[in-house]
C-alpha positions as CSV (number, residue, x, y, z in Angstrom):
1,X,113.7,99.8,134.9
2,X,110.1,98.8,134.4
3,X,107.3,101.0,135.8
4,X,103.8,99.9,136.5
5,X,101.1,101.7,134.6
6,X,97.6,102.3,135.6
7,X,95.1,99.9,134.3
8,X,92.5,100.7,131.7
9,X,89.2,99.3,130.4
10,X,89.9,96.3,128.2
11,X,87.3,94.7,126.0
12,X,88.1,91.6,123.9
13,X,85.9,90.0,121.3
14,X,87.3,86.8,119.7
15,X,85.8,84.8,116.8
16,X,83.1,87.4,116.1
17,X,81.4,85.9,113.1
18,X,78.0,87.5,113.8
19,X,76.2,90.6,112.6
20,X,75.0,93.2,115.2
21,X,71.9,95.1,114.3
22,X,69.8,97.5,116.4
23,X,70.5,96.0,119.7
24,X,72.2,98.2,122.3
25,X,73.0,95.2,124.6
26,X,74.2,92.6,122.1
27,X,77.9,93.4,122.6
28,X,77.7,93.6,126.4
29,X,76.7,90.0,126.7
30,X,79.9,88.9,125.2
31,X,82.4,91.3,126.8
32,X,84.3,91.3,130.0
33,X,84.7,94.8,131.4
34,X,87.6,95.7,133.7
35,X,86.8,98.6,136.0
36,X,89.7,101.1,135.8
37,X,90.6,104.7,136.6
38,X,90.3,107.2,133.8
39,X,94.0,108.2,133.8
40,X,96.5,106.2,131.8
41,X,100.2,106.5,132.4
42,X,102.6,105.7,129.6
43,X,105.8,105.0,131.4
44,X,107.7,106.4,134.3
45,X,110.5,108.8,133.7
46,X,113.9,107.1,134.1
47,X,117.5,108.2,134.0
48,X,118.7,109.8,130.9
49,X,120.4,107.4,128.4
50,X,122.0,107.7,125.0
51,X,119.4,105.6,123.3
52,X,116.5,107.1,121.4
53,X,112.7,106.6,121.6
54,X,111.0,105.4,118.5
55,X,107.2,105.8,118.3
56,X,105.0,103.9,115.8
57,X,102.8,106.3,113.9
58,X,99.8,104.4,112.5
59,X,97.1,103.0,114.7
60,X,93.9,101.0,114.4
61,X,91.8,103.3,116.4
62,X,88.0,103.6,115.7
63,X,88.1,107.4,116.1
64,X,90.9,107.8,113.5
65,X,89.1,108.9,110.3
66,X,92.0,107.9,108.1
67,X,91.3,104.2,109.0
68,X,87.9,104.4,107.2
69,X,87.4,104.2,103.4
70,X,85.0,107.2,103.4
71,X,87.6,109.4,105.2
72,X,85.3,110.0,108.2
73,X,84.3,108.2,111.4
74,X,80.9,106.3,111.0
75,X,77.9,107.9,112.6
76,X,74.5,106.6,113.8
77,X,73.0,106.2,110.4
78,X,76.0,104.4,108.9
79,X,76.5,100.7,108.4
80,X,80.0,99.6,109.7
81,X,81.9,96.8,108.1
82,X,85.1,95.0,109.0
83,X,86.6,92.6,106.4
84,X,85.6,89.1,107.4
85,X,88.9,87.5,106.7
86,X,91.1,90.3,108.1
87,X,92.6,90.2,111.7
88,X,92.3,93.5,113.5
89,X,92.6,94.9,116.9
90,X,90.6,98.2,117.2
91,X,90.9,100.6,120.1
92,X,87.7,102.5,120.9
93,X,87.9,105.7,123.1
94,X,84.3,106.8,123.3
95,X,80.7,105.7,122.7
96,X,79.4,105.5,119.2
97,X,76.1,105.1,117.6
98,X,75.8,102.6,114.7
99,X,72.9,101.3,112.5
100,X,74.6,98.0,111.8
101,X,78.1,96.4,112.3
102,X,79.6,93.5,110.5
103,X,82.5,92.1,112.5
104,X,85.5,89.9,111.3
105,X,85.9,86.3,112.1
106,X,89.0,87.0,114.2
107,X,89.5,90.3,115.9
108,X,89.0,92.4,119.0
109,X,87.6,95.7,120.2
110,X,89.5,97.3,123.0
111,X,87.1,99.7,124.8
112,X,88.4,102.4,127.0
113,X,86.5,103.4,130.1
114,X,83.1,104.7,129.0
115,X,83.4,103.6,125.4
116,X,80.9,101.3,123.6
117,X,78.3,101.1,120.9
118,X,74.6,101.8,120.8
119,X,71.9,101.9,118.1
120,X,69.6,104.9,117.6
121,X,66.1,104.4,116.6
122,X,65.5,105.5,113.0
123,X,67.8,107.9,111.3
124,X,70.4,109.8,113.2
125,X,69.6,113.5,112.7
126,X,73.2,114.7,112.7
127,X,74.4,111.9,110.4
128,X,72.5,112.3,107.1
129,X,71.1,109.5,105.0
130,X,73.8,107.0,106.1
131,X,76.2,105.0,104.1
132,X,78.1,101.8,104.3
133,X,81.7,102.5,105.5
134,X,84.5,100.0,105.7
135,X,87.5,99.8,108.0
136,X,90.8,99.9,106.0
137,X,93.2,96.9,105.9
138,X,96.3,97.4,108.0
139,X,98.2,94.2,107.1
140,X,100.6,95.9,104.8
141,X,102.2,98.2,107.4
142,X,105.8,97.2,107.7
143,X,108.1,97.5,110.8
144,X,111.0,98.4,108.5
145,X,109.3,101.3,106.8
146,X,111.2,104.5,108.0
147,X,108.1,106.7,107.2
148,X,106.0,104.9,109.9
149,X,108.3,105.9,112.9
150,X,109.0,109.1,114.9
151,X,112.2,109.5,116.9
152,X,112.9,111.6,120.0
153,X,115.8,111.9,122.4
154,X,113.6,111.8,125.5
155,X,110.1,110.8,126.5
156,X,109.3,114.5,127.1
157,X,110.4,115.4,123.6
158,X,108.3,112.5,122.3
159,X,105.2,113.7,124.1
160,X,105.8,117.3,123.2
161,X,106.3,116.5,119.5
162,X,110.0,117.5,119.5
163,X,111.1,114.9,117.0
164,X,114.6,114.1,115.6
165,X,115.6,113.8,112.0
166,X,117.5,110.6,111.3
167,X,119.0,108.7,108.3
168,X,116.7,106.0,107.0
169,X,118.5,103.1,108.8
170,X,118.1,104.9,112.2
171,X,114.5,106.0,111.6
172,X,113.6,102.4,112.3
173,X,114.1,101.2,115.9
174,X,117.8,100.4,116.6
175,X,119.1,97.6,118.8
176,X,119.5,100.0,121.8
177,X,116.2,101.9,121.4
178,X,113.0,102.0,123.4
179,X,109.9,101.3,121.2
180,X,106.7,103.1,122.0
181,X,103.2,102.5,120.7
182,X,100.8,105.2,121.7
183,X,99.0,104.4,125.0
184,X,95.4,105.1,123.8
185,X,95.7,103.0,120.7
186,X,96.0,99.6,119.1
187,X,97.8,98.7,115.9
188,X,98.9,96.0,113.5
189,X,102.5,95.8,112.3
190,X,104.2,93.3,110.0
191,X,107.7,92.4,111.5
192,X,108.9,90.2,108.5
193,X,112.6,90.5,107.8
194,X,115.7,88.4,106.9
195,X,116.5,88.1,110.6
196,X,114.8,85.7,113.0
197,X,114.5,88.4,115.7
198,X,114.4,92.1,116.1
199,X,116.4,93.3,119.1
200,X,115.3,96.4,121.1
201,X,115.6,97.5,124.7
202,X,112.0,97.8,125.6
203,X,108.5,98.0,124.1
204,X,105.5,100.0,125.5
205,X,102.1,98.8,124.5
206,X,98.8,100.1,125.7
207,X,100.6,102.0,128.5
208,X,102.6,99.0,129.8
209,X,106.4,98.9,129.3
210,X,108.0,95.5,128.6
211,X,111.7,95.2,129.3
212,X,111.7,91.5,130.3
213,X,112.0,89.0,127.5
214,X,109.9,86.4,129.1
215,X,107.1,88.8,130.0
216,X,106.9,90.3,126.5
217,X,107.0,86.7,125.0
218,X,103.9,86.0,127.0
219,X,102.3,89.1,125.7
220,X,103.1,88.2,122.1
221,X,101.6,84.8,122.7
222,X,98.3,86.4,123.8
223,X,95.4,87.0,121.4
224,X,96.0,90.7,121.5
225,X,99.7,90.3,120.9
226,X,99.1,88.0,117.9
227,X,96.6,90.5,116.4
228,X,99.0,93.4,116.9
229,X,102.3,91.8,115.8
230,X,102.5,89.5,112.9
231,X,105.3,88.4,110.5
232,X,108.3,86.0,110.4
233,X,110.6,88.0,112.8
234,X,110.0,88.1,116.5
235,X,110.4,91.4,118.4
236,X,112.7,90.7,121.3
237,X,113.1,93.1,124.3
238,X,115.8,93.1,126.9
239,X,118.8,94.2,124.8
240,X,121.0,96.4,126.9
241,X,120.7,100.1,126.6
242,X,123.6,102.0,125.0
243,X,126.2,102.4,127.8
244,X,128.7,104.3,125.7
245,X,128.4,108.1,126.1
246,X,129.9,108.5,122.7
247,X,126.9,106.6,121.2
248,X,126.4,103.1,119.8
249,X,126.0,101.7,116.4
250,X,122.4,101.3,115.3
251,X,122.8,97.8,114.0
252,X,120.3,98.2,111.1
253,X,122.8,97.9,108.3
254,X,121.9,94.3,107.9
255,X,118.4,95.4,107.0
256,X,119.5,98.2,104.7
257,X,118.0,96.7,101.5
258,X,114.6,96.1,103.2
259,X,114.5,99.5,104.7
260,X,115.3,101.2,101.4
261,X,112.7,99.0,99.6
262,X,110.1,101.0,101.4
263,X,111.6,104.4,100.5
264,X,110.8,106.5,97.4
265,X,113.6,109.0,96.8
266,X,112.8,112.5,95.6
267,X,114.7,114.1,92.7
268,X,117.5,116.4,93.8
269,X,118.9,119.3,91.8
270,X,122.1,120.3,93.6
271,X,125.5,120.2,92.0
272,X,127.0,117.2,93.8
273,X,124.3,115.3,95.8
274,X,125.5,113.5,98.9
275,X,124.5,110.1,100.2
276,X,125.1,109.8,104.0
277,X,125.9,106.5,105.6
278,X,122.7,104.6,106.4
279,X,120.6,106.8,104.1
280,X,118.8,105.4,101.1
281,X,118.6,108.6,99.0
282,X,120.9,111.4,97.8
283,X,120.4,114.7,99.6
284,X,121.3,118.4,99.1
285,X,123.0,119.6,102.2
286,X,126.2,118.9,104.1
287,X,127.8,116.1,106.0
288,X,130.2,116.7,109.0
289,X,132.5,113.8,110.0
290,X,133.7,114.1,113.6
291,X,136.6,112.3,115.3
292,X,136.4,112.2,119.0
293,X,138.3,111.3,122.2
294,X,137.1,109.7,125.4
295,X,135.5,112.9,126.8
296,X,133.0,113.2,124.0
297,X,129.3,112.8,124.9
298,X,126.9,112.4,122.0
299,X,123.7,113.5,123.7
300,X,125.4,116.6,125.2
301,X,126.7,117.6,121.8
302,X,123.3,117.0,120.2
303,X,121.8,119.4,122.8
304,X,124.5,121.9,122.2
305,X,123.9,122.1,118.5
306,X,120.1,122.3,119.1
307,X,120.3,125.3,121.5
308,X,123.3,127.0,119.9
309,X,122.2,126.9,116.2
310,X,118.9,125.3,115.5
311,X,117.0,127.8,117.6
312,X,118.2,130.7,115.4
313,X,115.7,132.0,112.8
314,X,118.0,131.5,109.8
315,X,118.2,127.8,110.5
316,X,114.4,127.1,111.1
317,X,114.1,125.1,107.8
318,X,117.2,123.0,108.6
319,X,117.0,119.3,109.6
320,X,120.0,117.9,111.5
321,X,120.6,114.3,112.3
322,X,123.5,113.0,114.4
323,X,124.7,109.5,115.1
324,X,127.7,107.2,115.5
325,X,128.5,105.3,112.3
326,X,131.2,102.7,111.5
327,X,133.1,104.1,108.6
328,X,134.7,101.4,106.4
329,X,138.5,101.7,105.9
330,X,139.9,100.8,102.5
331,X,143.5,100.4,101.2
332,X,144.1,102.5,98.1
333,X,140.4,103.4,98.4
334,X,139.4,99.8,97.2
335,X,140.5,97.0,99.6
336,X,138.5,97.0,102.9
337,X,140.5,96.3,106.1
338,X,138.2,97.3,108.9
339,X,136.0,100.1,110.2
340,X,136.5,103.2,112.2
341,X,133.9,104.8,114.5
342,X,133.0,108.4,113.9
343,X,130.1,110.9,114.5
344,X,128.2,111.7,111.3
345,X,126.2,114.9,111.3
346,X,123.8,115.2,108.4
347,X,122.3,118.6,107.6
348,X,119.6,119.1,104.9
349,X,117.3,121.9,103.9
350,X,115.0,122.9,101.1
351,X,117.3,125.5,99.6
352,X,119.6,123.4,97.4
353,X,121.8,122.8,100.5
354,X,123.0,126.4,100.8
355,X,121.6,127.0,104.3
356,X,122.9,123.6,105.4
357,X,126.4,124.5,104.1
358,X,126.3,127.8,106.1
359,X,125.3,125.9,109.2
360,X,128.1,123.3,108.6
361,X,130.7,126.1,108.4
362,X,129.4,127.6,111.7
363,X,129.6,124.2,113.4
364,X,133.2,123.7,112.1
365,X,134.1,127.2,113.5
366,X,132.7,126.2,116.9
367,X,134.6,123.0,116.9
368,X,137.8,124.8,116.1
369,X,137.4,127.1,119.1
370,X,135.7,124.7,121.6
371,X,136.5,121.2,120.2
372,X,139.2,120.3,122.7
373,X,136.7,121.1,125.6
374,X,134.0,118.9,124.0
375,X,136.3,115.9,123.3
376,X,136.5,116.5,119.6
377,X,139.8,115.9,118.0
378,X,139.1,116.6,114.3
379,X,136.1,117.6,112.1
380,X,135.6,118.0,108.4
381,X,132.7,118.6,106.1
382,X,131.6,118.2,102.6
383,X,128.7,120.0,100.9
384,X,126.5,119.3,97.9
385,X,127.9,122.5,96.3
386,X,131.3,120.8,95.9
387,X,132.9,122.7,98.8
388,X,134.9,120.8,101.4
389,X,136.9,121.6,104.5
390,X,139.8,119.3,103.4
391,X,141.9,119.1,100.2
392,X,141.3,116.2,97.9
393,X,144.7,114.8,98.6
394,X,143.8,114.2,102.3
395,X,145.9,112.4,104.9
396,X,143.6,109.4,104.6
397,X,144.7,108.9,101.0
398,X,148.3,109.1,102.0
399,X,147.8,106.6,104.7
400,X,146.1,104.3,102.3
401,X,149.0,104.5,99.8
402,X,151.5,103.8,102.6
403,X,149.5,100.8,103.8
404,X,149.2,99.5,100.2
405,X,153.0,99.7,99.7
406,X,153.5,98.0,103.1
407,X,151.1,95.2,102.1
408,X,152.9,94.6,98.8
409,X,156.3,94.4,100.6
410,X,154.9,92.0,103.1
411,X,153.5,89.7,100.4
412,X,156.8,89.7,98.5
413,X,158.7,88.9,101.8
414,X,156.3,86.0,102.6
415,X,156.7,84.6,99.1
416,X,160.5,84.7,99.3
417,X,160.5,82.9,102.7
418,X,158.1,80.2,101.4
419,X,160.3,79.7,98.3
420,X,163.5,79.3,100.4
421,X,161.7,76.7,102.6
422,X,160.5,74.8,99.5
423,X,156.9,75.4,100.2
424,X,156.4,77.3,97.1
425,X,158.4,76.7,93.9
426,X,158.8,79.0,91.0
427,X,157.8,77.6,87.6
428,X,160.6,76.9,85.2
429,X,161.5,79.9,82.9
430,X,161.9,78.9,79.3
431,X,165.5,79.5,78.1
432,X,166.1,82.1,75.5
433,X,167.3,81.1,72.0
434,X,171.1,81.2,71.6
435,X,172.9,83.7,69.3
436,X,174.1,80.7,67.2
437,X,170.6,79.9,66.3
438,X,170.2,83.4,64.8
439,X,173.5,83.1,63.0
440,X,172.6,79.8,61.5
441,X,169.3,81.2,60.2
442,X,171.1,84.1,58.5
443,X,173.7,81.9,56.8
444,X,173.2,80.1,53.5
445,X,174.0,76.7,54.9
446,X,174.7,74.0,52.3
447,X,176.2,75.1,49.0
448,X,173.8,73.0,47.1
449,X,170.9,75.0,48.4
450,X,169.7,78.1,46.5
451,X,170.7,81.5,48.1
452,X,167.9,83.3,49.8
453,X,167.7,86.7,48.0
454,X,164.7,88.0,49.8
455,X,162.4,89.1,47.0
456,X,162.8,89.2,43.2
457,X,164.0,92.5,41.7
458,X,163.4,92.4,38.0
459,X,166.1,95.0,37.5
460,X,168.9,93.3,39.4
461,X,168.2,89.6,39.6
462,X,167.7,89.4,35.8
463,X,170.2,91.7,34.1
464,X,169.1,90.6,30.7
465,X,165.8,92.4,31.2
466,X,167.7,95.8,31.4
467,X,166.9,98.2,28.7
468,X,168.9,97.9,25.5
469,X,169.2,101.7,25.2
470,X,172.9,102.3,24.7
471,X,174.6,104.2,27.6
472,X,171.7,104.1,29.9
473,X,173.2,101.9,32.6
474,X,176.8,101.7,31.4
475,X,178.3,103.4,34.5
476,X,176.0,101.6,37.0
477,X,176.7,98.1,35.7
478,X,180.3,98.3,36.8
479,X,179.2,99.2,40.4
480,X,176.9,96.2,40.9
481,X,178.2,92.6,41.6
482,X,176.2,89.4,41.8
483,X,177.5,86.8,44.2
484,X,176.2,83.6,45.8
485,X,175.3,85.5,49.0
486,X,173.3,88.2,47.3
487,X,173.7,91.6,45.6
488,X,176.4,94.0,46.5
489,X,177.2,97.6,45.5
490,X,180.8,98.4,44.8
491,X,182.3,101.4,46.4
492,X,184.7,102.9,43.9
493,X,186.6,104.6,46.7
494,X,187.5,101.4,48.3
495,X,190.1,99.0,47.0
496,X,189.8,95.6,48.5
497,X,193.5,94.7,47.7
498,X,194.7,97.5,50.0
499,X,194.9,97.0,53.7
500,X,195.0,100.7,54.6
501,X,194.2,104.1,53.3
502,X,196.8,106.7,52.4
503,X,196.2,110.4,52.4
């Protein structure tokens, strides 16, 4: 649903290229003013959905002192300078005195009702000596930088500052989210990514909500749209809102590397840091994995945890993020074979994860008592302290082993069938050497060949080398026989002429 917003004063300046000095009417000759009421409506309230609202934080407002290199808004004695080669769209809320203003070659000033510029005669008494102040460059601000977005469940929460904590992938607008740029502001954002388009449900700019693809394409083609959005990817509205009450996948996993490229991870000191799905950094805290049935409602359960636990004083320092994720399934923990949807609850705190673990246990207890009423079938948690609600040999591991065995049996069966049909042939197996081969190698063979005696023993192969000491080897010489086949020892208890033994 698109709601008409009230109009506002719009002032455009294109191809400036000139210097304005001490002339209170120089700008007015080149501007077209639109008379408007003073009120500005962001969007109309619509029915509740399961999508989130993501609001862009930076702006290019003249009154924002962080946009100026001196850290303060220029006053009547200052000389204002915009970089000549930079494109910029600046929103001006009120009237400002300037001594001199250098404008860019391509840019615009958007003046709200009553806003404008004038020059004071001489030095402004409340400004001091006056300095030259420069408007900062905003070209480097990236759409896929998680630090530049705020998330809220409803528009009221967004306006009241009740923001949600999310993993990095979901801090950036998801495919079913509504994107909001602050109504009294302008901006400049780089949409460059590996994808040709960035899908969202709607975009609100300068108080007007675009949910029609054709209408927003016309806005992007305007001079204001080109100054506010730049980059290789096109922001595309009209993507359906999330119609699944159990939640929808964010769809930003394809941009994970680019998102994490903008993130600087802090050092963690807990025992076993955790890395939630969709997050770029390890955290100290707890992760709850929830399996659900058809009656589960993600937004209702988020509200339940908020009012039941997060309002308690002991959990004031806790950040809790909840979303649907597609958990990869792996055979034997290695081979991927699909995904399974589940609800991931990430809890972090600044106390080494101790408070987060306590909250996770409280949530598990609540699920054990009320889970069936909430549509939750199973829940388990793991903490950065090493504690977990399930043993290491979990049912998932058993299922993985069983599936692995079944896969091996299936592969063997298919191979046997293919072999019987002649599609696959086994390679020939080399025959083993026969026993006669070994017997031939152990026999002497031809009588003319010398007997293989292994190694030379100077004591037995050459009897003449025995010592001449009388009686030294007399008894042993009668027990040794030299034959053609080798050296044998004679057993005096055995008589080769007898065929049996007698007692």
